[in-house]
C-alpha positions in Angstrom: 2.5 -1.5 9.5 3.6 -4.2 7.0 5.1 -2.3 4.0 4.9 -5.3 1.8 1.0 -5.6 2.3 0.5 -1.7 1.9 2.5 -1.9 -1.4 0.7 -4.8 -2.8 -2.8 -3.1 -2.0 -1.6 0.2 -3.2 -0.1 -1.2 -6.6 -3.4 -3.2 -7.2 -5.1 0.1 -7.8 -2.7 1.2 -10.6 -1.6 -2.0 -12.3 1.8 -1.9 -10.4 4.1 -4.6 -9.5 6.5 -4.7 -6.5 7.7 -6.5 -3.5 9.8 -6.2 -0.2 9.2 -7.2 3.3 7.7 -5.7 6.6 9.9 -2.7 6.7 10.9 -1.8 3.1 8.8 -2.1 0.0 9.3 -0.6 -3.7 7.4 -1.0 -6.9 6.4 0.5 -10.4 3.3 1.3 -12.1 1.4 2.8 -15.0 -0.4 6.1 -14.2 -4.1 4.7 -14.6 -5.2 7.1 -11.6 -4.6 10.8 -10.9 -2.2 11.6 -8.0 -5.1 12.8 -5.8 -7.2 9.6 -6.4 -4.2 7.4 -5.7 -3.2 9.2 -2.6 -7.0 9.0 -1.5 -7.1 5.4 -2.1 -3.8 4.6 -0.4 -4.9 6.8 2.7 -8.0 4.3 2.7 -6.0 1.4 2.6 -3.5 2.7 5.6 -6.7 3.6 7.8 -8.1 0.1 7.2 -4.7 -1.5 8.1 -4.6 0.6 11.2 -8.1 -0.4 12.3 -7.5 -4.1 11.2 -7.0 -6.9 13.9 -3.9 -7.9 11.5 -2.2 -4.5 12.4 1.0 -5.1 14.4 3.9 -3.1 15.3 7.3 -3.6 14.0 9.5 -4.9 16.8 
């Protein structure tokens, strides 16, 4: 899974900023969601990426 894409989509939920590459990403944010809401949303993002045609394994 592309960590940069996961980070960008996740941080967009909480007014965050970050960056990285396919294997490593980092970022910061303001707490606009509860931990539970954020985890639920990120879990949905991961599930969509796994099901997506764009999902590729890291070689």
